[in-house]
N, C-alpha and C positions, 0 to 999 in steps of 0.2 A: 547593614550596608544600610542606606539614607539616599535617598535621589529623588528626585520630582518628575512629575511629565512635562514639567515646563523645560527642565533643564534635557530630558530629551528631545523636545520639539525647536528646543534652540541647536543641538547640535545637528537635527537633522536637515535643519534652514541653511547651517553652515555649511553642511555635508553636498546640499545640492546646488549654492551658489557659490561654491570654492572659497569665499570672503564672509569675513565676516561683518564689513559692513553692508554687504547685500542682505544678510543675514537678519542684522539688526535692523533693516528697513521694514524688512517683509513682518517680522515679527511684533513691531512698533516698539521697539527698545529698545535702550542705550548700548553699544559697540563696546565697553565693558563688561553690561552684562550675559553678551553672549561669550563671552571670552571666559567671564568667572562659571560659567554654566560647564562649559568646556575642560577648562580647568578638575571642575569638579568632579565629572564623572571620570576623569582621568586620576583624579587621585581615590577616589573610590572605588574603581575595577580595578585599580594597576595597569593599566593601558595606556601606551600613547594611539590616541585618534587618529592626530596629523601630525602632518609635517609644515611648518607656518615658512610658506618663502617669504621674503623681505619685499614687498613691492609688487608681489606676486598671487595672494592670497594663498589658498590650503589646500591642499592635497590629502588623499585620505589613507590612512598604511593600512597593511593585511589585517588587523588587527579592525581599523576601524572601519573597513569593508565589510566585514561580517556580524560587527557593531552596529551598522546602519540596517541592513535588515533584521534585524530584529530589534531595532528603532522603531521602523517603519512600521513592521507587524502589532507592535506593542502600542500603538497609538492607532492603530486600524479597531485594536480591541478597546483600547479606550472611551474610541468614540463607538464602538455597536453597544458599550453596557451604556454609556450616556444618554442612547438612541431609544433603548428599552426600557432603563427605566421613564426613559420622557414618557413612552408610552404609558408603561404602568400606573403613574401618577396622573395622568390623564382620564383614565377612565376607571367605573369603580367596580372594582376588585378585590381580591382578597377575601380574606378574615381579619374585625375589626374584635380588640376586645371590648365591653363596656361592662361596667356593676349599675345591681338595682336595689336601692333599699329592699329589706328582706318584706315588709309589710305592701310595697309597693308590687314588687315584682311579679306577683299571679297575675296582677289586675294590669298593667302596661306592657309586660317583655311580651306574653302570647301574641296577642293586637299584632305589635310592633313589629316584630321576627316574620308572621305571615305577610303583613302588607311590603315589609322591606326582601326578602327573597322571593316576593312574585314578581316585584318594578326590578332585580337587579340581582337576577340569577346566576351571574359570574362571581355576587359577592358570599359570602357568611358570617356572620355576627355571634359570636360567642360571651351567655351574658350570665354572669354569676352575679348571684347576691350576696349582701352582709347590709352588717350596721353602718352607722358612720363614718364610725372609727376607721374602720376595713376597709372602707372606699375612699375615704383621702389618700390613705396607706397607698392603694392601689394606683391612685392617678398618682402620689410622690414619683412611685418606684419606676413607672411607666408600665407598667401589670397591665392595666387600664388608659383607654383611651377618653374616655367620658363615664360619666356618672349621671343615673335617674335618683334624683334626693330630694330633701326639703334645703329648705334656707336655715340647719337649725348650726349654726356654731361656724359661719363657712371662714375658714382661715386666709389669708391677706393674696396668698403665693396662689388662691383656686379662683377663678373666675366663674358666677351662677348667673345663668341665662332660665330669670322666671316666665313658667310656664302657665301656672292660675295658681287662685288661691282654694287653701281645704281647710273650712274652721273645725273646731273639734265639737265631735257629737259623743251622747253616751249609749250604753246600749244593756240590756238587760232581757232575763228569760221572759221568754212573754208570760208566764205564768209572773210576774212579779204584780207587784197590784199596781204602776204606775204605767205595765207595757202598751194600755191602750190611747196614754196621752200623746200629743204628737211634740209638745217641748216640755224641759223640765229646770226646777231652776237646780243649777251643780252644787250651792248650797245646802238642800233642801236634800238634794240626793246624796249630798254627802258622809248622812246619817246610817247611810246602805255601808254595810263591809265594801273594801274599793279592792279589786283585782287591777295589779300595773306589770306594762306591757315591759318589761326591763329591760333595754338596749339603751347601749350608751348614749347620752341624749337627748334619745325618747321621753328616758325617766324625768332627767331635768325639767322638759317640756311641759308634762303634765303634771306633775307636783305642781311646778309654774303658776298653773290653771285654779288648783285649790289656793295657795297664799294669792291667788287674782281676789278672790273673793272672798280672802279673808277666813278663810276653814282650814282647816287639817280635816284629809283623808283617815278613817277607822282601816288600815292599810293591813291585811289581809293574805293576800300571795300576792307575789310578784313571779312573773314566767321571760322568758324571753324569747316566744314563741309565740305570736298572736295568734294559730289555731289554737293552743294549750290556753290559752287565755280568752279565748270566747267558745269553748267546751266548759271550760269550768262558771264561766257564766251561765252555757245557757244551763248547765243545771240545775242555777237558785243559787249559790253561793257567792254571787255578788254583783257589784257593777263594773263597768270598766269604762277608757274615754279614748277614743283612735277619730281619724280623721278621715280615708275617704273610706264610704259608704259603699259595701262589695253587694250585688244585685241582691246576693245568696245571704238571703236572710236565717241561716241556721248553721249549728257546727258542724265540723267532722264527721261526728258522729248523729249527726239527724236531729237533735233540739233545736228549735222557730227560739228565734230573739227577735228581738222587739229592740228598731234603731229612736234616739230620743234627741230633741234640740235643744239646746243648751240655750237659754233667758239671758243670761248676761249677757255683754256685750266680751268674750274673751279672744284673745292673740291667736291670729288665724296661723298655716306650717302656709309656705308658698314651696310650692314642688316644681323641679324644674332642674335642666341640665347643667352641672359643674367639669370642668375640664381645671388643668394646668392653665397658668397667666401667658406660660412661655410655654405651649404647649404647639406643636407645628401641626395643622389641620391638612386630612388629605380627602381625594376626592371623595374615598369612601365615609371615611368619619366626616365628611359636609356633606352629604346624602343623607346616612344616619340623622345626622341634626335637624334637618329639613324637610324632613318623615316625623319626625317628634314633635316639629312644630306645626305642623300639616293636622296629624292628629290630636295635638290636645292640646295646645294654642289655647285658651279659654274656653276651653269646652272642657266636657264631663268624660272623667276619665271615664276609657272600658272597664266593663268588668262593674260598674257602679250604677247607685240609683244618683 
């Protein structure tokens, strides 16, 4: 069964005016459009709606009178639905799904959720962590409305709003011979064992840093979880690289770490908000983006040094 609300509206106009001409004038369309709509409804439902009187207009059949009552009710329901949708879309409420790169998640998300839910109690944010490939897949599938991540290999169909730069740094065990220094050369540090954060695109970025200074790291371990990498490094089994410096300079098992700035001019990562270029925003999504800009734009990340 295929019919449209416009066809129903044209039928109601014709029934109320008893005239194709007057219905067309009311709806601001052509007379043939009204006639075509009525004929289509009669064919779809298999009933005769009007008796056509030559030069005297239209009159409803018994079936047409019953159809008229139901049509008015349907149009009223459609109008109520439109009003409800307008009310929903005009206020910050409901749930949105967002994603965040796993290495940034514990630093960004608690702070953002705290301020967002405090400001907009009718809204809820479900935030998931993932790697870059997983997050972009979530945007494309519609499972995620926006993603907080780095500008690593952003595809053309995804828009990226930069919020700030994070240059790379090295971290070592607090017992490392270089731990008391503030800066170190990556070329010099590359003589030590290297522990890689093994995430899609992230691994390529870190390996590129070594190529940038013309050295090959002594790669002795690779792990997909930043807390595992920090624990291995804290035990003195090698050094690693990252971009966000947590205030907590210790591994989860309590062993201290030392952060070292890198002396070479190395490419920084830019963190920001990724969305589908064709995605339609809502007041709730817009409010969350606004909060991200207020909390993160050219500012120190929450929970970082």
